[in-house]
Backbone of each chain as ProteinMPNN parsed JSONL, in Angstrom:
{"seq_chain_A": "GAGVSQTPSNKVTEKGKYVELRCDPISGHTALYWYRQSLGQGPEFLIYFQGTGAADDSGLPNDRFFAVRPEGSVSTLKIQRTERGDSAVYLCASSRSGNQETQYFGPGTRLLVL", "coords_chain_A": {"N_chain_A": [[137.022, 18.545, -109.314], [140.302, 17.848, -110.679], [142.451, 20.499, -111.657], [144.158, 22.182, -114.372], [147.394, 20.987, -114.762], [150.913, 21.635, -114.538], [154.23, 20.818, -115.311], [157.825, 21.128, -115.166], [157.458, 23.214, -112.197], [159.293, 25.178, -112.002], [162.094, 25.923, -114.038], [165.455, 25.957, -114.667], [167.889, 26.671, -116.992], [170.705, 26.466, -119.232], [171.866, 28.715, -121.697], [171.363, 27.672, -125.0], [170.67, 25.082, -124.45], [168.277, 22.333, -124.518], [164.808, 22.222, -123.732], [161.894, 20.788, -122.186], [158.522, 21.284, -121.557], [155.741, 20.385, -119.677], [152.21, 19.798, -119.923], [149.195, 19.002, -118.372], [145.966, 18.662, -119.114], [142.605, 19.607, -117.992], [140.574, 16.843, -117.302], [138.875, 15.433, -120.01], [138.73, 17.742, -121.491], [138.964, 18.951, -124.728], [140.319, 20.9, -126.057], [143.428, 22.606, -126.032], [145.821, 24.972, -124.96], [148.763, 26.941, -125.324], [150.483, 29.583, -123.771], [152.658, 32.422, -123.411], [154.135, 34.335, -120.894], [155.692, 37.231, -120.288], [157.617, 39.154, -117.942], [155.626, 41.474, -116.28], [153.826, 41.706, -118.321], [150.884, 40.858, -120.289], [149.616, 37.522, -120.915], [150.738, 35.876, -123.908], [149.601, 34.38, -126.845], [150.621, 31.177, -128.005], [150.185, 28.54, -129.206], [147.525, 26.381, -130.289], [145.708, 23.468, -129.652], [143.395, 21.19, -130.984], [142.127, 18.371, -129.972], [144.407, 16.003, -131.109], [145.728, 17.455, -132.979], [147.522, 20.396, -134.047], [145.758, 23.169, -134.264], [146.208, 25.829, -134.619], [149.16, 27.404, -134.873], [150.216, 29.862, -134.953], [151.309, 31.636, -133.158], [153.771, 30.779, -132.318], [157.072, 31.745, -131.829], [159.368, 31.2, -133.411], [161.207, 28.663, -135.27], [162.434, 27.236, -133.292], [160.733, 26.561, -131.386], [158.36, 24.115, -130.526], [155.467, 22.054, -130.298], [153.646, 19.269, -129.02], [150.925, 16.906, -128.93], [150.272, 14.07, -128.609], [148.319, 12.093, -127.901], [146.041, 13.441, -127.55], [145.662, 14.436, -125.044], [147.748, 15.011, -122.685], [150.189, 17.556, -123.21], [153.294, 18.61, -124.654], [155.559, 21.203, -124.622], [158.255, 22.155, -126.513], [161.46, 23.473, -126.531], [164.139, 24.341, -128.427], [167.71, 24.918, -128.409], [167.876, 27.037, -126.46], [167.442, 30.511, -125.666], [168.384, 33.53, -123.915], [166.306, 35.306, -124.054], [164.107, 33.695, -124.071], [163.275, 33.335, -121.556], [160.653, 33.276, -119.333], [157.252, 32.976, -118.108], [155.576, 30.087, -118.836], [152.437, 29.329, -119.775], [149.758, 27.054, -119.621], [146.565, 26.211, -120.873], [143.234, 24.86, -120.814], [140.161, 23.952, -122.482], [136.709, 22.954, -122.705], [135.835, 22.586, -125.318], [136.674, 23.9, -128.549], [135.17, 26.152, -129.046], [135.233, 29.036, -128.362], [134.955, 28.573, -125.7], [135.333, 28.884, -122.149], [138.646, 29.286, -121.081], [140.717, 27.514, -118.935], [143.354, 27.97, -116.756], [146.625, 26.649, -116.022], [149.153, 26.549, -113.385], [151.502, 27.391, -114.478], [154.866, 27.274, -115.875], [157.878, 28.436, -114.807], [160.417, 29.586, -116.639], [163.858, 29.975, -116.75], [166.533, 31.127, -118.497], [169.897, 30.982, -118.471]], "CA_chain_A": [[137.997, 17.782, -110.081], [141.627, 18.433, -110.794], [142.609, 21.539, -112.662], [145.277, 22.017, -115.291], [148.664, 20.898, -114.054], [152.087, 21.853, -115.375], [155.514, 20.456, -114.7], [158.06, 21.484, -113.769], [156.978, 24.544, -111.848], [160.429, 26.05, -112.307], [163.148, 25.275, -114.816], [166.608, 26.804, -114.958], [168.725, 26.015, -117.974], [171.744, 27.317, -119.809], [171.703, 29.104, -123.105], [171.731, 26.649, -125.964], [170.131, 23.771, -124.073], [166.926, 21.951, -124.938], [163.908, 22.022, -122.596], [160.536, 20.325, -122.418], [157.571, 21.698, -120.544], [154.591, 19.484, -119.79], [150.9, 20.277, -119.498], [148.149, 17.988, -118.229], [144.739, 19.474, -119.077], [141.461, 19.088, -117.258], [140.081, 15.623, -117.93], [137.728, 15.605, -120.899], [138.872, 18.948, -122.307], [139.567, 18.599, -126.01], [141.146, 22.013, -126.538], [144.571, 22.922, -125.167], [146.489, 26.184, -125.422], [149.985, 27.406, -124.666], [150.748, 31.009, -123.788], [153.906, 32.824, -122.766], [153.942, 35.59, -120.19], [156.914, 37.894, -119.848], [157.432, 39.938, -116.717], [154.893, 42.722, -116.411], [153.004, 41.697, -119.537], [149.815, 39.88, -120.354], [149.99, 36.313, -121.65], [150.681, 35.925, -125.369], [149.258, 33.09, -127.421], [151.634, 30.453, -128.77], [149.663, 27.457, -130.032], [146.237, 25.817, -129.861], [145.423, 22.109, -130.109], [142.062, 20.615, -130.88], [142.48, 16.956, -130.031], [145.835, 15.738, -131.287], [146.318, 18.317, -133.993], [147.72, 21.817, -133.786], [144.831, 23.901, -135.118], [146.752, 27.167, -134.865], [150.477, 27.578, -134.253], [150.667, 31.164, -135.454], [151.983, 32.4, -132.121], [155.127, 30.29, -132.028], [157.955, 32.829, -132.292], [160.32, 30.74, -134.444], [161.207, 27.197, -135.4], [163.021, 26.567, -132.128], [159.596, 26.185, -130.54], [157.525, 23.075, -131.097], [154.62, 21.435, -129.275], [152.948, 18.053, -129.442], [149.854, 16.393, -128.069], [150.113, 12.831, -129.382], [147.139, 11.3, -127.591], [144.909, 14.33, -127.33], [145.524, 14.825, -123.636], [148.957, 15.709, -122.258], [150.942, 18.236, -124.255], [154.651, 19.002, -124.316], [156.143, 22.319, -125.369], [159.676, 21.875, -126.634], [162.24, 24.628, -126.971], [165.506, 23.96, -128.769], [168.722, 25.976, -128.43], [167.256, 28.129, -125.708], [168.096, 31.818, -125.606], [168.006, 34.255, -122.703], [165.02, 35.937, -124.315], [163.02, 32.734, -123.883], [162.912, 33.355, -120.135], [159.277, 33.74, -119.173], [156.362, 31.955, -117.548], [154.829, 29.421, -119.889], [151.136, 28.959, -119.241], [148.929, 26.141, -120.386], [145.138, 26.307, -120.558], [142.389, 23.929, -121.562], [138.726, 24.239, -122.482], [135.913, 21.77, -123.069], [135.924, 22.471, -126.767], [137.355, 25.086, -129.053], [134.194, 27.15, -129.479], [135.275, 30.179, -127.455], [134.662, 28.161, -124.33], [136.253, 29.452, -121.179], [139.932, 28.618, -120.929], [141.153, 27.403, -117.546], [144.805, 27.986, -116.811], [147.459, 26.001, -115.035], [149.99, 27.455, -112.592], [152.63, 27.871, -115.263], [156.259, 26.881, -115.66], [158.768, 29.607, -114.887], [161.657, 29.194, -117.307], [164.954, 30.938, -116.685], [167.663, 30.729, -119.324], [171.081, 31.748, -118.018]], "C_chain_A": [[139.308, 18.515, -110.202], [141.647, 19.476, -111.894], [143.726, 21.196, -113.612], [146.564, 21.952, -114.465], [149.818, 21.048, -115.032], [153.333, 21.457, -114.597], [156.652, 20.743, -115.676], [157.468, 22.85, -113.452], [158.054, 25.596, -112.138], [161.469, 25.253, -113.089], [164.242, 26.301, -115.07], [167.499, 26.038, -115.92], [169.765, 26.987, -118.497], [171.431, 27.595, -121.273], [172.19, 27.983, -124.008], [171.167, 25.27, -125.661], [168.705, 23.578, -124.599], [166.061, 21.741, -123.695], [162.55, 21.521, -123.071], [159.677, 20.733, -121.239], [156.291, 20.898, -120.759], [153.317, 20.12, -119.265], [149.911, 19.128, -119.475], [146.816, 18.721, -118.098], [143.675, 18.868, -118.168], [140.895, 17.895, -118.024], [138.842, 15.915, -118.779], [137.792, 16.85, -121.759], [139.592, 18.594, -123.602], [140.506, 19.678, -126.524], [142.233, 22.337, -125.518], [145.351, 24.062, -125.786], [147.79, 26.382, -124.639], [150.1, 28.912, -124.854], [152.097, 31.259, -123.121], [153.674, 34.191, -122.132], [155.286, 36.114, -119.714], [156.591, 38.804, -118.675], [156.707, 41.249, -117.002], [153.986, 42.812, -117.619], [151.828, 40.737, -119.398], [150.283, 38.647, -121.112], [149.849, 36.509, -123.161], [150.508, 34.512, -125.914], [150.432, 32.488, -128.186], [150.998, 29.468, -129.745], [148.387, 26.899, -129.41], [146.066, 24.436, -130.482], [143.94, 21.823, -129.968], [142.274, 19.111, -131.064], [143.988, 16.808, -130.163], [146.52, 16.732, -132.215], [146.454, 19.763, -133.568], [146.858, 22.607, -134.768], [145.352, 25.29, -135.468], [148.071, 27.282, -134.132], [151.074, 28.926, -134.628], [151.425, 31.987, -134.428], [153.379, 31.906, -131.779], [156.128, 31.27, -132.618], [158.936, 32.432, -133.39], [160.375, 29.219, -134.408], [161.962, 26.491, -134.277], [161.923, 26.044, -131.194], [158.731, 25.161, -131.265], [156.685, 22.474, -129.987], [153.911, 20.243, -129.874], [151.871, 17.7, -128.44], [149.405, 15.056, -128.674], [148.841, 12.032, -129.107], [145.933, 12.171, -127.267], [144.673, 14.701, -125.888], [146.728, 15.653, -123.231], [149.652, 16.353, -123.457], [152.33, 18.585, -123.733], [155.081, 20.142, -125.224], [157.653, 22.129, -125.343], [160.385, 23.11, -127.16], [163.672, 24.161, -127.198], [166.426, 25.176, -128.679], [168.214, 27.217, -127.697], [168.127, 29.384, -125.703], [167.592, 32.546, -124.365], [166.644, 34.91, -122.86], [163.835, 34.993, -124.186], [162.561, 32.69, -122.43], [161.555, 34.013, -119.969], [158.519, 32.681, -118.382], [155.546, 31.385, -118.697], [153.559, 28.834, -119.278], [150.417, 28.022, -120.192], [147.483, 26.33, -119.945], [144.393, 25.228, -121.32], [140.944, 24.398, -121.504], [137.99, 23.003, -122.992], [135.953, 21.508, -124.555], [136.602, 23.735, -127.249], [136.421, 26.22, -129.412], [134.098, 28.33, -128.517], [134.797, 29.814, -126.05], [135.697, 28.785, -123.402], [137.512, 28.608, -121.069], [140.345, 28.672, -119.458], [142.66, 27.163, -117.543], [145.453, 27.166, -115.7], [148.336, 27.016, -114.331], [151.206, 27.982, -113.332], [153.95, 27.207, -114.919], [157.112, 28.123, -115.842], [160.093, 29.139, -115.435], [162.673, 30.322, -117.217], [166.124, 30.386, -117.491], [168.851, 31.614, -118.961], [172.084, 31.948, -119.139]], "O_chain_A": [[139.399, 19.693, -109.857], [140.964, 19.358, -112.912], [144.19, 20.057, -113.658], [146.782, 22.775, -113.576], [149.727, 20.647, -116.192], [153.465, 21.723, -113.403], [156.47, 20.617, -116.887], [157.025, 23.56, -114.354], [157.755, 26.742, -112.473], [161.692, 24.069, -112.832], [163.99, 27.375, -115.618], [167.825, 24.876, -115.677], [169.702, 28.187, -118.23], [170.81, 26.791, -121.967], [173.269, 27.423, -123.815], [171.184, 24.387, -126.518], [168.041, 24.512, -125.049], [166.517, 21.153, -122.715], [162.119, 21.79, -124.192], [160.051, 20.553, -120.081], [155.819, 20.753, -121.887], [153.335, 20.878, -118.295], [149.802, 18.37, -120.439], [146.56, 19.342, -117.066], [143.832, 17.764, -117.648], [140.756, 17.94, -119.246], [137.893, 16.555, -118.325], [136.983, 17.004, -122.675], [140.68, 18.018, -123.587], [141.389, 19.402, -127.335], [141.994, 22.342, -124.31], [145.524, 24.112, -127.004], [147.892, 26.038, -123.461], [149.851, 29.445, -125.935], [152.605, 30.425, -122.371], [153.095, 35.087, -122.748], [155.933, 35.519, -118.852], [155.438, 39.171, -118.45], [157.124, 42.032, -117.856], [153.437, 43.874, -117.912], [151.795, 39.906, -118.491], [151.247, 38.719, -121.873], [148.956, 37.215, -123.627], [151.187, 33.577, -125.49], [151.141, 33.182, -128.914], [151.23, 29.539, -130.952], [148.191, 26.934, -128.196], [146.254, 24.256, -131.685], [143.314, 22.169, -128.966], [142.562, 18.642, -132.165], [144.75, 17.419, -129.413], [147.746, 16.835, -132.231], [145.622, 20.293, -132.832], [147.18, 22.704, -135.952], [144.979, 25.859, -136.494], [148.103, 27.261, -132.901], [152.292, 29.102, -134.619], [152.114, 32.941, -134.79], [154.095, 32.56, -131.021], [156.04, 31.594, -133.802], [159.295, 33.267, -134.22], [159.682, 28.574, -133.62], [162.113, 25.27, -134.311], [162.166, 25.199, -130.333], [158.414, 25.31, -132.445], [157.141, 22.389, -128.847], [153.613, 20.205, -131.068], [151.892, 18.121, -127.284], [148.292, 14.939, -129.186], [148.336, 11.358, -130.006], [144.922, 11.68, -126.766], [143.614, 15.221, -125.538], [146.732, 16.87, -123.413], [149.702, 15.792, -124.551], [152.523, 18.824, -122.541], [154.977, 20.05, -126.447], [158.252, 21.962, -124.28], [159.942, 23.718, -128.134], [164.33, 23.656, -126.288], [165.988, 26.313, -128.849], [168.14, 28.305, -128.267], [169.356, 29.324, -125.731], [166.528, 32.234, -123.831], [165.909, 35.049, -121.883], [162.686, 35.433, -124.189], [161.549, 32.06, -122.122], [161.332, 35.145, -120.399], [159.064, 31.633, -118.033], [154.902, 32.126, -119.44], [153.602, 27.973, -118.399], [150.468, 28.186, -121.411], [147.215, 26.583, -118.771], [144.864, 24.74, -122.347], [140.551, 25.141, -120.605], [138.578, 22.128, -123.627], [136.086, 20.368, -125.001], [137.054, 24.55, -126.445], [136.859, 27.183, -130.042], [133.046, 28.597, -127.937], [134.296, 30.663, -125.313], [136.791, 29.16, -123.824], [137.454, 27.382, -120.975], [140.325, 29.729, -118.827], [143.17, 26.279, -118.231], [144.91, 27.014, -114.605], [148.279, 28.208, -114.635], [151.866, 28.912, -112.869], [154.131, 26.656, -113.833], [157.078, 28.776, -116.885], [160.814, 28.385, -114.781], [162.387, 31.468, -117.561], [166.639, 29.308, -117.196], [168.811, 32.833, -119.126], [173.128, 32.566, -118.931]]}, "seq_chain_B": "AQKVTQAQTEISVVEKEDVTLDCVYETRDTTYYLFWYKQPPSGELVFLIRRNSFDEQNEISGRYSWNFQKSTSSFNFTITASQVVDSAVYFCALSEANQGAQKLVFGQGTRLTINP", "coords_chain_B": {"N_chain_B": [[142.517, 43.783, -136.733], [142.962, 42.317, -133.519], [142.856, 43.912, -130.346], [143.557, 44.733, -126.982], [143.252, 47.098, -124.476], [144.425, 48.119, -121.434], [144.524, 50.74, -119.686], [145.225, 51.55, -117.167], [147.938, 50.999, -115.308], [148.704, 50.524, -112.675], [146.833, 50.439, -109.669], [146.019, 51.738, -106.531], [144.284, 51.426, -103.587], [142.448, 52.102, -100.556], [141.265, 49.68, -98.281], [137.84, 48.712, -98.51], [137.087, 50.723, -100.189], [135.509, 51.472, -103.348], [136.436, 50.297, -106.563], [137.282, 50.724, -109.993], [138.231, 48.963, -112.835], [139.497, 49.586, -115.963], [138.799, 48.579, -119.341], [139.417, 48.53, -122.71], [138.633, 47.574, -125.979], [139.536, 46.408, -129.309], [138.204, 45.303, -132.301], [137.368, 43.788, -135.447], [135.387, 42.082, -135.84], [131.942, 41.077, -135.566], [131.026, 39.268, -133.847], [132.176, 38.217, -130.835], [134.07, 37.454, -127.861], [134.477, 38.412, -124.474], [136.6, 38.531, -121.663], [137.495, 38.39, -118.17], [140.266, 37.917, -116.113], [141.864, 36.995, -113.058], [145.001, 37.366, -111.529], [146.557, 36.331, -108.904], [149.227, 36.78, -106.436], [150.302, 34.198, -106.393], [150.38, 33.413, -109.005], [148.727, 31.929, -110.732], [146.291, 32.11, -113.267], [143.034, 33.097, -112.76], [139.794, 32.472, -113.731], [137.211, 34.858, -114.162], [134.962, 36.035, -115.523], [132.988, 35.598, -118.495], [131.819, 36.99, -121.452], [129.586, 37.373, -124.152], [129.428, 39.102, -127.32], [126.861, 39.777, -127.954], [125.424, 40.17, -125.742], [124.711, 42.64, -123.797], [124.009, 43.148, -121.262], [124.579, 44.259, -117.978], [126.528, 42.647, -115.451], [126.42, 41.201, -112.226], [128.191, 39.85, -109.55], [128.25, 39.044, -106.47], [130.503, 41.077, -104.848], [131.557, 41.911, -107.172], [131.201, 43.505, -110.325], [130.317, 44.001, -113.77], [130.551, 46.116, -116.551], [129.465, 46.328, -119.709], [129.869, 47.967, -122.686], [129.112, 48.317, -125.891], [129.09, 50.523, -127.544], [131.194, 52.129, -126.806], [133.188, 50.326, -126.895], [134.014, 49.039, -124.532], [134.701, 47.23, -121.531], [134.302, 47.24, -118.522], [135.345, 46.676, -115.127], [134.198, 46.478, -111.883], [134.955, 46.567, -108.476], [133.32, 46.373, -105.522], [133.408, 47.729, -102.249], [136.152, 46.981, -101.573], [138.576, 44.431, -100.7], [141.478, 43.265, -98.923], [142.217, 40.807, -99.968], [141.555, 41.046, -102.583], [143.682, 42.039, -103.881], [145.731, 41.839, -106.648], [146.837, 41.063, -110.01], [144.895, 42.058, -112.689], [143.462, 40.896, -115.645], [142.099, 41.736, -118.772], [140.574, 40.193, -121.568], [140.202, 39.217, -125.033], [138.392, 37.341, -127.449], [137.99, 36.448, -130.754], [135.199, 35.292, -132.442], [134.948, 34.551, -135.069], [137.309, 33.692, -136.062], [139.365, 30.841, -136.625], [141.153, 30.34, -134.69], [140.708, 30.59, -131.89], [142.181, 31.867, -129.936], [143.093, 33.77, -127.042], [143.407, 37.226, -126.67], [145.22, 39.253, -124.675], [145.075, 42.118, -122.46], [147.492, 44.441, -121.05], [147.286, 44.24, -118.364], [146.223, 45.202, -115.055], [147.593, 46.169, -112.103], [146.339, 45.728, -109.01], [146.259, 47.026, -105.821], [145.191, 46.593, -102.606], [145.033, 48.313, -99.751], [145.246, 47.823, -96.221]], "CA_chain_B": [[143.342, 43.092, -135.734], [142.441, 42.393, -132.164], [143.709, 44.598, -129.383], [142.933, 45.041, -125.699], [144.029, 48.117, -123.784], [144.131, 48.41, -120.032], [145.348, 51.934, -119.541], [145.679, 51.697, -115.778], [148.976, 50.016, -115.015], [148.623, 50.189, -111.251], [145.857, 51.169, -108.86], [146.15, 51.45, -105.111], [143.186, 52.02, -102.814], [142.311, 51.627, -99.186], [140.209, 48.697, -98.114], [136.438, 49.134, -98.472], [136.774, 51.626, -101.292], [135.13, 50.867, -104.623], [137.46, 50.548, -107.578], [136.907, 50.294, -111.343], [139.326, 48.661, -113.747], [139.034, 49.859, -117.322], [139.237, 47.719, -120.44], [138.93, 48.954, -124.024], [139.055, 46.565, -126.947], [139.368, 46.683, -130.727], [137.988, 44.128, -133.136], [136.563, 44.037, -136.646], [134.326, 41.078, -135.875], [130.702, 41.421, -134.886], [130.848, 38.248, -132.821], [133.41, 38.049, -130.079], [133.884, 37.176, -126.44], [135.335, 39.176, -123.576], [136.891, 37.809, -120.424], [138.362, 38.956, -117.133], [140.977, 36.947, -115.297], [142.608, 37.514, -111.901], [146.274, 36.675, -111.307], [147.079, 36.659, -107.578], [150.683, 36.592, -106.338], [150.681, 32.801, -106.666], [150.678, 33.342, -110.436], [147.757, 31.214, -111.561], [145.194, 32.93, -113.793], [141.736, 32.625, -112.286], [138.7, 32.975, -114.556], [136.184, 35.601, -113.446], [133.731, 36.194, -116.277], [132.998, 35.5, -119.954], [130.638, 37.694, -121.955], [129.607, 37.431, -125.611], [129.18, 40.439, -127.85], [125.432, 40.032, -128.132], [124.794, 40.317, -124.434], [125.235, 43.856, -123.187], [123.511, 43.314, -119.894], [125.592, 44.272, -116.937], [126.481, 41.459, -114.605], [126.88, 41.377, -110.855], [128.452, 38.612, -108.824], [128.742, 39.458, -105.165], [131.085, 42.431, -104.845], [132.076, 42.176, -108.511], [130.237, 43.822, -111.371], [130.936, 44.283, -115.056], [129.777, 47.013, -117.404], [129.843, 46.104, -121.103], [129.27, 48.965, -123.563], [129.634, 48.172, -127.259], [129.219, 51.843, -128.173], [132.525, 52.653, -126.484], [134.115, 49.178, -126.917], [134.595, 48.923, -123.194], [134.197, 46.142, -120.676], [134.93, 47.632, -117.265], [135.163, 45.772, -113.994], [134.151, 47.215, -110.633], [134.931, 45.839, -107.207], [132.677, 47.182, -104.49], [133.882, 47.416, -100.886], [137.338, 46.158, -101.824], [139.213, 43.754, -99.573], [142.905, 43.001, -99.157], [142.333, 39.592, -100.795], [141.345, 41.407, -103.99], [144.961, 42.469, -104.439], [146.161, 40.931, -107.71], [146.851, 41.675, -111.334], [143.668, 41.702, -113.396], [143.608, 40.951, -117.097], [140.953, 41.684, -119.666], [140.981, 39.464, -122.773], [139.246, 39.191, -126.146], [138.501, 36.229, -128.395], [137.12, 36.671, -131.905], [134.525, 34.028, -132.734], [135.002, 34.192, -136.482], [138.605, 33.101, -136.379], [139.48, 29.456, -136.195], [142.235, 30.202, -133.738], [140.261, 30.488, -130.504], [143.144, 32.396, -128.983], [142.774, 34.943, -126.241], [144.325, 38.359, -126.723], [145.15, 39.879, -123.358], [145.632, 43.434, -122.197], [148.741, 44.438, -120.284], [146.989, 43.979, -116.967], [146.2, 46.274, -114.054], [147.98, 45.67, -110.771], [145.488, 46.342, -107.984], [146.714, 46.836, -104.444], [144.226, 47.042, -101.603], [145.758, 48.536, -98.491], [144.377, 47.708, -95.037]], "C_chain_B": [[142.749, 43.297, -134.348], [143.415, 43.143, -131.28], [142.914, 44.875, -128.12], [143.837, 46.019, -124.958], [143.523, 48.284, -122.36], [145.054, 49.566, -119.648], [145.905, 52.109, -118.136], [146.703, 50.614, -115.474], [148.884, 49.555, -113.573], [147.563, 51.056, -110.589], [146.063, 50.754, -107.409], [145.034, 52.176, -104.361], [143.212, 51.46, -101.401], [141.127, 50.676, -99.115], [138.848, 49.371, -97.916], [136.092, 50.187, -99.509], [136.302, 50.827, -102.496], [136.202, 51.215, -105.646], [136.995, 49.985, -108.914], [138.141, 50.123, -112.195], [138.807, 48.786, -115.174], [139.604, 48.864, -118.34], [138.591, 48.24, -121.723], [139.47, 47.972, -125.046], [138.83, 47.044, -128.374], [139.187, 45.364, -131.448], [137.166, 44.51, -134.343], [135.378, 43.078, -136.704], [133.08, 41.58, -135.148], [130.398, 40.436, -133.776], [132.172, 38.01, -132.121], [133.053, 37.812, -128.614], [134.897, 37.979, -125.633], [135.448, 38.439, -122.249], [137.629, 38.727, -119.447], [138.957, 37.783, -116.362], [141.704, 37.684, -114.173], [143.88, 36.692, -111.746], [146.823, 37.116, -109.95], [148.583, 36.41, -107.539], [151.146, 35.16, -106.606], [150.925, 32.554, -108.152], [149.632, 32.675, -111.303], [146.634, 32.15, -112.012], [143.866, 32.306, -113.396], [140.643, 33.284, -113.12], [137.671, 33.687, -113.691], [134.876, 35.654, -114.229], [133.994, 36.05, -117.772], [131.694, 36.126, -120.448], [130.689, 37.704, -123.478], [129.105, 38.788, -126.086], [127.717, 40.776, -128.02], [124.699, 40.272, -126.823], [125.397, 41.517, -123.719], [124.714, 44.096, -121.787], [124.663, 43.339, -118.914], [125.427, 43.051, -116.039], [127.043, 41.778, -113.235], [127.059, 40.004, -110.231], [129.062, 38.998, -107.487], [129.236, 40.891, -105.19], [131.608, 42.841, -106.219], [130.939, 42.55, -109.467], [130.988, 44.225, -112.634], [129.979, 45.126, -115.891], [130.297, 46.896, -118.83], [129.116, 47.136, -121.958], [129.886, 48.861, -124.945], [129.875, 49.525, -127.897], [130.597, 52.452, -127.931], [133.582, 51.548, -126.467], [134.806, 49.016, -125.572], [133.925, 47.812, -122.401], [134.862, 46.331, -119.312], [134.478, 46.767, -116.097], [135.227, 46.592, -112.71], [134.114, 46.269, -109.448], [134.367, 46.789, -106.162], [133.196, 46.75, -103.12], [135.1, 46.495, -100.948], [137.911, 45.588, -100.521], [140.666, 43.467, -99.936], [143.092, 41.795, -100.073], [142.08, 39.869, -102.278], [142.644, 41.857, -104.655], [145.473, 41.42, -105.417], [146.382, 41.753, -108.972], [145.623, 41.157, -112.081], [143.866, 41.908, -114.892], [142.247, 40.883, -117.779], [141.428, 40.992, -120.946], [139.83, 39.386, -123.766], [139.491, 37.958, -126.996], [137.513, 36.486, -129.511], [136.515, 35.348, -132.347], [134.686, 33.604, -134.172], [136.326, 33.591, -136.9], [138.632, 31.658, -135.912], [140.418, 29.279, -135.026], [141.799, 30.024, -132.311], [141.191, 31.148, -129.501], [142.56, 33.575, -128.228], [143.851, 35.994, -126.466], [144.142, 39.134, -125.428], [145.612, 41.33, -123.396], [146.897, 43.304, -121.361], [148.523, 44.152, -118.807], [147.012, 45.233, -116.114], [146.534, 45.655, -112.71], [147.185, 46.446, -109.726], [146.029, 46.002, -106.6], [145.676, 47.427, -103.51], [144.959, 47.124, -100.267], [144.816, 48.478, -97.297], [144.24, 49.045, -94.319]], "O_chain_B": [[142.123, 44.317, -134.058], [144.632, 43.033, -131.432], [141.732, 45.212, -128.185], [145.04, 45.792, -124.83], [142.345, 48.555, -122.126], [146.224, 49.363, -119.326], [146.941, 52.747, -117.946], [146.356, 49.436, -115.394], [148.974, 48.363, -113.277], [147.414, 52.237, -110.901], [146.256, 49.577, -107.102], [144.869, 53.389, -104.491], [143.902, 50.485, -101.102], [140.122, 50.853, -99.803], [138.717, 50.412, -97.272], [134.918, 50.511, -99.69], [136.646, 49.655, -102.652], [136.797, 52.292, -105.599], [136.394, 48.913, -108.972], [138.99, 51.011, -112.274], [137.807, 48.17, -115.543], [140.729, 48.383, -118.209], [137.37, 48.374, -121.805], [140.636, 47.582, -124.984], [138.044, 47.959, -128.623], [139.94, 44.416, -131.223], [136.362, 45.44, -134.286], [134.474, 43.247, -137.522], [133.164, 42.402, -134.236], [129.613, 40.724, -132.873], [133.165, 37.645, -132.751], [131.903, 37.951, -128.196], [136.03, 38.192, -126.067], [134.498, 37.808, -121.786], [138.285, 39.693, -119.837], [138.278, 36.817, -116.013], [142.103, 38.84, -114.32], [143.843, 35.464, -111.822], [147.478, 38.153, -109.852], [149.152, 35.888, -108.498], [152.289, 34.951, -107.012], [151.602, 31.594, -108.519], [149.657, 32.849, -112.522], [146.093, 32.901, -111.201], [143.612, 31.132, -113.665], [140.575, 34.51, -113.205], [137.298, 33.197, -112.625], [133.811, 35.361, -113.687], [135.089, 36.344, -118.251], [130.614, 35.834, -119.935], [131.735, 38.013, -124.048], [128.446, 39.519, -125.348], [127.365, 41.94, -128.21], [123.498, 40.545, -126.809], [126.463, 41.419, -123.111], [124.963, 45.148, -121.199], [125.6, 42.546, -119.007], [124.334, 42.504, -115.893], [128.013, 42.525, -113.1], [126.21, 39.121, -110.359], [130.263, 39.25, -107.396], [128.484, 41.811, -105.512], [132.047, 43.975, -106.411], [129.853, 41.973, -109.412], [132.117, 44.714, -112.588], [128.773, 44.882, -115.931], [131.418, 47.307, -119.13], [127.886, 47.183, -121.96], [131.031, 49.261, -125.158], [130.783, 49.662, -128.717], [131.103, 53.205, -128.763], [134.727, 51.783, -126.08], [136.026, 48.875, -125.494], [132.746, 47.507, -122.583], [135.85, 45.671, -118.991], [133.38, 46.21, -116.091], [136.195, 47.316, -112.478], [133.35, 45.305, -109.419], [134.892, 47.883, -105.956], [133.396, 45.563, -102.865], [135.074, 45.375, -100.44], [137.765, 46.148, -99.435], [141.03, 43.433, -101.112], [144.029, 41.766, -100.872], [142.36, 39.023, -103.128], [142.686, 42.036, -105.872], [145.629, 40.252, -105.061], [146.149, 42.962, -109.002], [145.356, 39.955, -112.096], [144.363, 42.941, -115.341], [141.378, 40.091, -117.416], [142.569, 41.189, -121.364], [138.657, 39.473, -123.402], [140.634, 37.571, -127.238], [136.331, 36.717, -129.257], [137.242, 34.387, -132.6], [134.574, 32.417, -134.48], [136.438, 33.035, -137.993], [137.995, 31.303, -134.921], [140.483, 28.203, -134.432], [142.493, 29.336, -131.561], [140.989, 30.988, -128.297], [141.665, 34.273, -128.705], [145.045, 35.696, -126.456], [143.048, 39.609, -125.123], [146.421, 41.724, -124.236], [147.317, 42.201, -121.011], [149.473, 43.856, -118.082], [147.723, 46.195, -116.407], [145.855, 44.742, -112.24], [147.34, 47.658, -109.578], [146.227, 44.835, -106.262], [145.326, 48.603, -103.607], [145.438, 46.121, -99.738], [143.712, 49.02, -97.348], [143.548, 49.133, -93.305]]}, "name": "protein", "num_of_chains": 2, "seq": "GAGVSQTPSNKVTEKGKYVELRCDPISGHTALYWYRQSLGQGPEFLIYFQGTGAADDSGLPNDRFFAVRPEGSVSTLKIQRTERGDSAVYLCASSRSGNQETQYFGPGTRLLVLAQKVTQAQTEISVVEKEDVTLDCVYETRDTTYYLFWYKQPPSGELVFLIRRNSFDEQNEISGRYSWNFQKSTSSFNFTITASQVVDSAVYFCALSEANQGAQKLVFGQGTRLTINP"}
């Protein structure tokens, strides 16, 4: 079956602009996660959804970052007033449920803020 | 607090050599899960193994093996008879079962280069 997909694969934007990153999880997976990976680092947790609700958003760095999952499937990560420091690869993962099930990752969106 | 340390930033070996990637973790929970992921140059994280804290049996899958030792809080990964296709960045990760968050905490990764 299809894995986790993310669009776009690359996004270049200017400082101050608004961006949306999309994640399509594996069909039937109720849990969805966003991570951010800076160059040379391991991924860092941003937010976790169980169904439609954000069960844990403790990793979002500030209020410029927001994510939604209105129908419990596709999720969108939204970044307002982008800053150069937001440049990173944004990874999405999904799992069958939230009970420490294995998380399967998408290919990521590489965001570059100029 | 959770923490994962991969002290080896980069390892380079010649093909067919055995190589071990170290992972040390910190957690206050008695129930937790450990993972290894592979990130090839394409960038996608590929799941390799998941192990819960109550199962200390070593695991072997083909040329890959994992050694879990709670006494030293380590979960090391060995590749036997390495191949060029094993070249990638490898991440060890921890998830605490008692937290509602389900998040993975990753180490910094070890970049493994297998030279022909």
